[in-house]
N, C-alpha and C positions, 0 to 999 in steps of 0.2 A: 201284119208284121212290118215294122220299119226296118228296112235294110240299111246298113251302114254304107256311107259313101267311101270311107277310107278302106284300104285293102293293103295291109303291110305285106311286103315282099318276103315271106318266110322262106322262099327258096334261096334268097340271098343271105339272110340272117335267120336261121331257124328259131321258132318260138322257144324251144328248149334252151337255146343259147341265150336268148333275151331274158329268160327267167332264172338263169343260173345264179347270177349275183344276188337277185332279189330273194330267191329261195334260201341262199346262204345267210342273208340278213335275217330272214325269218327264223332260221335255226339258231342264230347267235344273239337273239334279243337279250337273253338273260345276262350274257357277258357284256354286250355293248352298252346296255343301259347304265352300267356302273362306271363307265370310262370317263364320260364328260357330260356336262349339262346339256350341251347343244345336240347330243345324240337323241334327246327327247324329240327334237324336231326332225333330225335326219332319219331316225327310225320310222317316224310317222309318215314321212314322205315316201320312204321305201315301201312301206306296207300299202299305201295308197297305189303306188306304181305296180306293186305285185298284184293287187286286186284288179287293176285296170288290164294288165296283160292276161290275167287268168280268164277274162271274159272271152278270150279267143280259144281257150281250151274246151274240150268236151266237158260239159257241166255235170260231173259225177259228184256224189256226196262228199268225197274226200277233197275235191277241188273247191266246192262251195264252203266246206268247213274251214279250209286254210284261208280262203279269202275273208270270210267273216271273222275268224280269229285275229288275223292281221289288222283288220279295221277296228276291232274291239280294243286291241292294244293301242293303236294309233289314236283313238278317241281320247283315252285317258292321258296319253303322253302329250298330245297337242294342248289339251286344257291345262295340264300341269305347267307346260312351258309358258303359256300366256299368263298364268297366275303369277309366275316368277317375275314377269315384266311388270305386272300390276303393283307388286310389292318388292321392288328391287333390293331394299335394304334388309329384308327379312329372310331368314333361313326357313325352308320348308322341307319336310320329310314326306316323300311319296312312296306308298306301297301299292303297286299296280298289279292286281291279280296275284299270280304266282311268281312274279319277278322280285329280285332282291330290293329291299328298301334303299332309297337314295336320298341324300340331303344336299340341297344347293340353295344359293341365293340368286337373285336376278341382276346382280351388279353388272353394269355395262351393257345390258341388253338393249336399252333404248338408244344408247350411243352407237351400237352396232346395227341399228335398224331392225330389231327383232320383234316388232309389234305392228306389223303391216295389216291393213284391212283385209287383204286377200287371204292372209293366214287365218284371220278370225272367221271369215266366211267358210273356208274349208273346215276349220275346227268345229264350228257350230253345226254345220249340216252333217259332218261326220258323226257327231253326237246324236243328231236326229236319226240317222240311218241305223246306228247301233243301239238305239233306244236307251242312251246313256243320259238319263235325266239329271244326274249329279253334274256332269260336265256341261250340259245345256244351261243349267241354273248358274253355274260359275261364269260361263262365257257371257251370259245375258246381262251380267252386271259389270262387265269389263268397261271401264270409262273410255268413251271415244276420245276424250281430251288427252288421255295418256297415249293413245295411238298417234295423235297429232304431234306428240313430242318425240316420236321415233325418228331416227335419222333418215330412214327410208320413207319418202313421202308418196302420197297417192292423190288422185284428183278428188274433187269435192263429192262426186257421185259415189265413190267407194265408201267414204265415211258415212254418207247419208244412208247407204244400203244397210250398214251395220245398225244405225239408229232405227231404221224401219223394222228390221227383224227383232231387235231388242224390244221395241215398243209393242210388237205383237206378242212376244213371249210374256211380257208383263201385263198384257191386256190393257194398255194405256188408252185413254179416251182419244188421244191425238194420233193414234195409229193411222186412221184413214187419211188424215191431212198430211202426215209424213209420207205415206205411200204416194199420194198425188203429187206432192212436192218433189219427191225423188224421180218420178216419171217425167215431170217437166224438166228437171235438171238433166236427165239423160238425153232428152230430145235436144235441149239447148247445147249440151256438150257435143253431140252430133258425130262423134267418131265411131269407128267400127265396133270398139269394145262397148261403148255406152249403148249403142243401138242394138248390137248383136248379143251381148252377154248380159249387161245390167238390165236392159229392158225385158229380156227374156225371163230373168229372175222375177222381175216385178209383175209382169203379165201373169206368169204362172202362179205366183203367190197371191195375186189379186183374185184369180179364179178359185184358189183354194180357200181364201179367207173372207171374201166379200160376196155380195150379190150384184156385182158390177155387170153381170150378164155374159161373162166368158164361160164357156164349157171347159171344165178342168181337163178332161182327157184330150180334147182337141187342142187346147192351148199347150199342154205338155208335149204332145206329139209334134206340133209345129216347132216348138223351141228346142227340142232334142235335135231335130234336123238342122235348124238354123245355127245352133251352137256348134254342131259338128262341122258345118261349112266354115264357120268363123275360124275354128282351130286348124282346119286344113289350110286355109288361106294364111293364117298367122304363122303356121309352122314352116311354110315354104315347100318347094317341090321335093327336096331331099331329106325332109325331116318328118318322122311319123307323128301325127297329131294325138299323142298319148292322152292328153287332157280330155279328149272327147270320148274315150273308151268307157269312162264311168263319170258322168257329170254330177258331182257330189250334190250341188245345190238342187238341181232338178230331181235327182233320185231321192233326196231327202224330202222334197215336197210330195213326191209320189208316196213315200212312206207315211207322211202325215195324212194324206188323203185316205189311204187305206185304213190307218188307225182311227180315223174319224168315222169308220163304218161304211166307206164308199168303195166302189169297185174301180180298180185301175185296169182299164181295158187296153192300154197301150202295150204292145208287145215289141220289145227291142232287146238286143243283146247288151245294149248300153244301160238297160234298166233291169238287172237280174231279178227274177221273180223271188228268189230265196231271200234277197235283201229287202225287197218291198214287203214280203210277208213276215220278216223278222224271224225266220226259221231257227236261226242259231243264237238268238239273243234272248 
């Protein structure tokens, strides 16, 4: 069992209080999804945060179901939001599960910086976790060149990561060379994010998809711990490292490993077993 390094001070801010707004957002999804286009993104982020904080709750079936349901909504909304950015001039109507149908265009999204690689990475692996193949297929075809037109810019490693995962999704012949190229780029970039986060994704994905010689479970366990340390350092002494509570990309890779018929032997509160098993999907 991998113990978490972080330990939120619930005696200062109780978990119930931290969950209050997020639980309210969960209850109000039907109303909020109709209000404005950008709520597709806002709701998705709230549902991810809800699931992250719920990892500190006693894992009862009701808790698991709420977490899984929130992520399921978020997966569809995230993919819909990025589809709007891909076709900004076009109106799209989305009917997401039991929610009201909504129609929007993507006008102004690129100018507002709404197509960032980090959003794509969250959206794609959220779809992996929830076994949402429709959203995975849509995101896998999102042009990286459109991301580069977004007002919010990222480093070259971020865009290359998207290319790597898209290449694997489409089983492109150049996937191994892209993987190696991205690893080299991360080393050359050399900052904490490139070495702690990007390289962790790449190492774990290499263990998942190639015969490079990495043991998947060992690599997963190592990078869950390294990435938690990264977020603790990046968050600073007075900020809770919420991103580490549910590492979407590493969790998604654990789901892929399991769905390929392999055993995920890593035990961690950051890798909920019900999500790895796809219990509610």
